[in-house]
Residue frames as a rotation matrix with the C-alpha (Angstrom) as fourth column:
MET 1
-0.326 -0.763 0.558 -7.94
0.123 -0.620 -0.775 -11.81
0.937 -0.184 0.296 -45.65
THR 2
0.225 0.351 -0.909 -7.91
0.906 0.268 0.328 -11.72
0.359 -0.897 -0.258 -41.92
THR 3
0.175 -0.113 0.978 -8.22
-0.117 -0.989 -0.093 -8.44
0.978 -0.098 -0.187 -40.04
ALA 4
-0.287 -0.354 -0.890 -6.44
0.821 0.388 -0.418 -8.41
0.493 -0.851 0.180 -36.73
LYS 5
0.800 0.586 0.128 -7.99
0.384 -0.664 0.642 -6.28
0.461 -0.465 -0.756 -34.01
LYS 6
-0.236 -0.895 0.379 -5.45
0.203 -0.427 -0.881 -3.73
0.950 -0.131 0.283 -32.81
GLU 7
0.251 0.283 -0.926 -5.21
0.935 0.177 0.308 -3.72
0.251 -0.943 -0.220 -29.03
THR 8
0.818 0.060 0.573 -5.26
-0.050 -0.983 0.174 -0.36
0.574 -0.171 -0.801 -27.26
GLN 9
-0.165 -0.959 -0.229 -1.85
0.457 0.131 -0.880 0.52
0.874 -0.250 0.417 -25.92
LEU 10
0.881 0.455 0.127 -2.09
0.053 -0.362 0.931 1.06
0.470 -0.814 -0.343 -22.12
LEU 11
-0.043 -0.997 0.068 1.28
0.179 -0.075 -0.981 2.46
0.983 -0.030 0.182 -21.00
HIS 12
0.940 0.281 -0.192 2.27
0.218 -0.062 0.974 2.38
0.262 -0.958 -0.119 -17.33
LEU 13
0.100 -0.920 0.379 5.23
-0.340 -0.390 -0.856 4.09
0.935 -0.044 -0.352 -15.61
VAL 14
0.787 0.015 -0.616 6.85
0.530 0.495 0.689 2.49
0.315 -0.869 0.382 -12.54
PHE 15
-0.060 -0.833 0.550 8.99
0.043 -0.552 -0.832 4.74
0.997 -0.026 0.069 -10.41
GLY 16
0.762 0.355 -0.542 9.86
0.539 0.119 0.834 5.37
0.360 -0.927 -0.101 -6.80
GLY 17
-0.192 -0.834 0.518 12.03
0.044 -0.535 -0.844 7.10
0.980 -0.139 0.139 -4.29
GLU 18
-0.597 -0.132 -0.791 12.54
0.766 0.198 -0.611 7.92
0.237 -0.971 -0.017 -0.64
LEU 19
0.359 0.853 0.380 9.68
0.550 -0.522 0.652 9.83
0.754 -0.025 -0.656 0.99
GLU 20
-0.392 -0.407 0.825 10.13
-0.358 -0.758 -0.545 12.76
0.847 -0.509 0.151 3.35
SER 21
-0.634 0.233 0.737 7.66
-0.707 0.211 -0.675 11.19
-0.313 -0.949 0.031 5.80
LEU 22
-0.934 0.315 0.168 5.38
0.341 0.926 0.160 8.13
-0.105 0.207 -0.973 5.92
ASP 23
-0.264 0.900 -0.347 2.32
0.375 -0.235 -0.897 10.44
-0.889 -0.367 -0.275 6.02
GLY 24
0.460 0.414 -0.786 2.60
-0.428 -0.672 -0.605 11.78
-0.778 0.615 -0.132 2.47
VAL 25
0.655 -0.226 0.720 3.98
0.660 0.635 -0.401 11.34
-0.367 0.738 0.566 -0.99
ALA 26
0.881 -0.463 -0.096 6.58
-0.471 -0.840 -0.271 14.13
0.045 0.284 -0.958 -1.05
PHE 27
0.726 -0.651 -0.222 9.98
0.530 0.735 -0.424 12.77
0.439 0.190 0.878 -2.09
ARG 28
0.588 -0.605 -0.537 13.09
0.475 -0.279 0.834 13.52
-0.655 -0.746 0.124 -0.05
ASP 29
-0.311 -0.718 -0.623 15.16
-0.304 -0.547 0.780 14.24
-0.901 0.432 -0.048 -3.17
PRO 30
0.675 0.736 0.046 13.27
-0.165 0.212 -0.963 14.21
-0.719 0.643 0.265 -6.49
SER 31
0.357 -0.617 -0.701 16.52
-0.933 -0.209 -0.292 14.24
0.034 0.759 -0.650 -8.41
LYS 32
-0.732 -0.659 0.174 17.22
-0.673 0.739 -0.035 10.77
-0.105 -0.143 -0.984 -7.14
LEU 33
0.318 0.922 0.219 13.93
-0.775 0.386 -0.501 9.20
-0.547 -0.010 0.837 -8.24
ASP 34
-0.729 -0.499 0.469 14.35
-0.185 0.803 0.567 5.63
-0.659 0.327 -0.677 -9.51
ILE 35
0.163 0.709 -0.686 12.61
-0.952 -0.071 -0.299 5.32
-0.261 0.701 0.663 -12.90
VAL 36
-0.153 -0.154 0.976 12.08
-0.137 0.982 0.133 1.54
-0.979 -0.114 -0.171 -13.23
GLY 37
-0.952 -0.208 0.225 10.52
0.186 0.194 0.963 1.81
-0.244 0.959 -0.145 -16.68
ILE 38
-0.246 0.884 -0.398 7.49
-0.892 -0.367 -0.263 2.15
-0.379 0.291 0.879 -18.89
PHE 39
-0.831 0.028 0.555 5.43
0.051 0.998 0.025 -1.02
-0.554 0.049 -0.831 -19.41
GLN 40
-0.871 0.441 -0.218 2.88
-0.318 -0.166 0.934 -1.91
0.375 0.882 0.285 -22.07
ASP 41
0.081 0.945 -0.316 0.28
0.020 0.316 0.949 -3.42
0.997 -0.083 0.007 -19.72
ASN 42
0.440 0.217 0.871 -0.80
-0.772 -0.405 0.491 -3.38
0.459 -0.888 -0.011 -16.14
ASP 43
0.995 -0.051 -0.087 0.36
0.084 0.896 0.435 -6.93
0.055 -0.440 0.896 -15.37
SER 44
0.297 -0.954 0.047 3.96
0.766 0.208 -0.608 -6.28
0.570 0.216 0.792 -16.38
ALA 45
-0.063 -0.267 0.962 3.96
-0.300 -0.914 -0.273 -2.91
0.952 -0.305 -0.023 -14.55
LEU 46
0.748 0.406 0.525 2.68
-0.613 0.118 0.781 -4.61
0.255 -0.906 0.337 -11.37
ALA 47
0.849 -0.475 -0.232 5.35
0.494 0.869 0.029 -7.26
0.188 -0.140 0.972 -11.64
ALA 48
-0.057 -0.894 0.444 8.07
0.494 -0.412 -0.766 -4.64
0.867 0.176 0.465 -11.91
TRP 49
0.159 0.219 0.963 6.55
-0.613 -0.742 0.270 -2.61
0.774 -0.633 0.017 -9.03
LYS 50
0.955 0.292 0.059 6.37
-0.238 0.627 0.742 -5.72
0.180 -0.722 0.668 -6.84
ALA 51
0.521 -0.838 -0.164 10.00
0.733 0.537 -0.417 -6.64
0.437 0.097 0.894 -7.52
LYS 52
-0.287 -0.648 0.705 11.27
0.157 -0.758 -0.633 -3.13
0.945 -0.071 0.320 -6.68
ALA 53
0.388 0.498 0.776 9.03
-0.681 -0.412 0.605 -2.75
0.621 -0.763 0.180 -3.64
HIS 54
0.982 -0.014 -0.187 10.23
0.120 0.816 0.566 -6.12
0.144 -0.578 0.803 -2.26
SER 55
0.239 -0.971 0.015 13.90
0.740 0.172 -0.650 -5.23
0.628 0.166 0.760 -2.91
THR 56
-0.514 -0.409 0.754 13.55
-0.055 -0.861 -0.505 -2.08
0.856 -0.301 0.420 -0.73
VAL 57
0.428 0.825 -0.369 11.47
0.298 0.256 0.920 -3.55
0.853 -0.504 -0.136 2.11
ASP 58
-0.001 -0.513 -0.858 14.16
0.989 0.124 -0.075 -2.67
0.145 -0.849 0.508 4.68
ASN 59
-0.959 -0.282 -0.019 13.72
0.283 -0.954 -0.095 1.07
0.009 -0.096 0.995 4.02
ALA 60
-0.258 0.943 -0.208 10.32
0.824 0.102 -0.558 2.17
-0.505 -0.315 -0.803 5.32
HIS 61
0.013 0.208 -0.978 10.58
-0.097 -0.973 -0.208 5.51
-0.995 0.097 0.007 3.53
MET 62
-0.887 -0.377 -0.267 11.10
-0.309 0.055 0.949 3.96
-0.344 0.924 -0.165 0.08
ARG 63
0.063 0.963 0.262 7.97
-0.018 0.264 -0.964 3.79
-0.998 0.056 0.034 -2.05
TYR 64
-0.951 -0.278 0.138 7.29
0.109 0.117 0.987 2.72
-0.290 0.954 -0.081 -5.58
PHE 65
-0.079 0.951 -0.300 4.27
-0.300 -0.309 -0.903 3.72
-0.951 0.018 0.309 -7.65
VAL 66
-0.599 0.077 0.797 2.54
0.743 0.424 0.518 2.66
-0.298 0.902 -0.311 -10.85
VAL 67
-0.400 0.435 -0.807 1.26
-0.309 -0.893 -0.328 5.59
-0.863 0.118 0.492 -12.91
HIS 68
0.073 0.520 0.851 -1.35
0.732 0.552 -0.399 4.83
-0.677 0.652 -0.341 -15.59
LEU 69
-0.745 -0.515 -0.424 0.16
0.094 -0.710 0.698 6.92
-0.660 0.480 0.577 -18.40
HIS 70
-0.742 0.500 0.446 -2.66
0.585 0.159 0.795 5.98
0.327 0.851 -0.410 -20.82
ARG 71
0.244 0.897 -0.370 -5.12
0.969 -0.240 0.058 7.81
-0.037 -0.372 -0.927 -18.52
LEU 72
0.019 -0.317 -0.948 -2.98
0.267 -0.913 0.310 10.98
-0.964 -0.259 0.067 -18.61
LEU 73
-0.903 -0.428 0.037 -2.45
0.125 -0.179 0.976 10.73
-0.411 0.886 0.215 -22.36
ASP 74
-0.679 0.734 -0.020 -6.18
-0.029 0.001 1.000 10.16
0.733 0.679 0.021 -23.15
PRO 75
-0.963 0.228 0.142 -8.31
-0.160 -0.066 -0.985 11.18
-0.216 -0.971 0.100 -20.10
ASP 76
-0.226 0.943 -0.243 -11.55
-0.942 -0.275 -0.194 11.03
-0.250 0.185 0.950 -22.06
HIS 77
-0.310 0.064 -0.949 -11.10
-0.526 0.820 0.227 7.38
0.792 0.569 -0.220 -23.00
GLU 78
0.687 0.655 0.316 -13.07
-0.645 0.349 0.680 4.92
0.335 -0.671 0.662 -20.91
ALA 79
-0.243 -0.793 0.559 -11.04
-0.943 0.327 0.054 2.83
-0.226 -0.514 -0.827 -18.52
LEU 80
0.023 0.177 -0.984 -10.69
-0.565 0.814 0.133 -0.83
0.825 0.553 0.118 -19.37
C-alpha cells in the first residue's frame, strides 16, 4: 500500500485596482477592485498577476497584488 504525501495547500489571492496616488496603496474606489482569483500555488498566482499587470500597463495608477492567504490563515506555520 502506497502512502501519498499530502501537499500543504498554499492559497494566493490576486487582485488589483486603481490607486489614489503612486506614493501609496490606497485604492481610488474599493468597490471597483478587480478580484482576479484565488490560486493554489505561487507560480499560478504570479502568472495571473503578470497577465493582469501587463494588460493595464497604460494606466500608471492601476496596480495588482498577490496576497499570500496561507500566511493569513495560518500565521504560525513556517514559510516554505
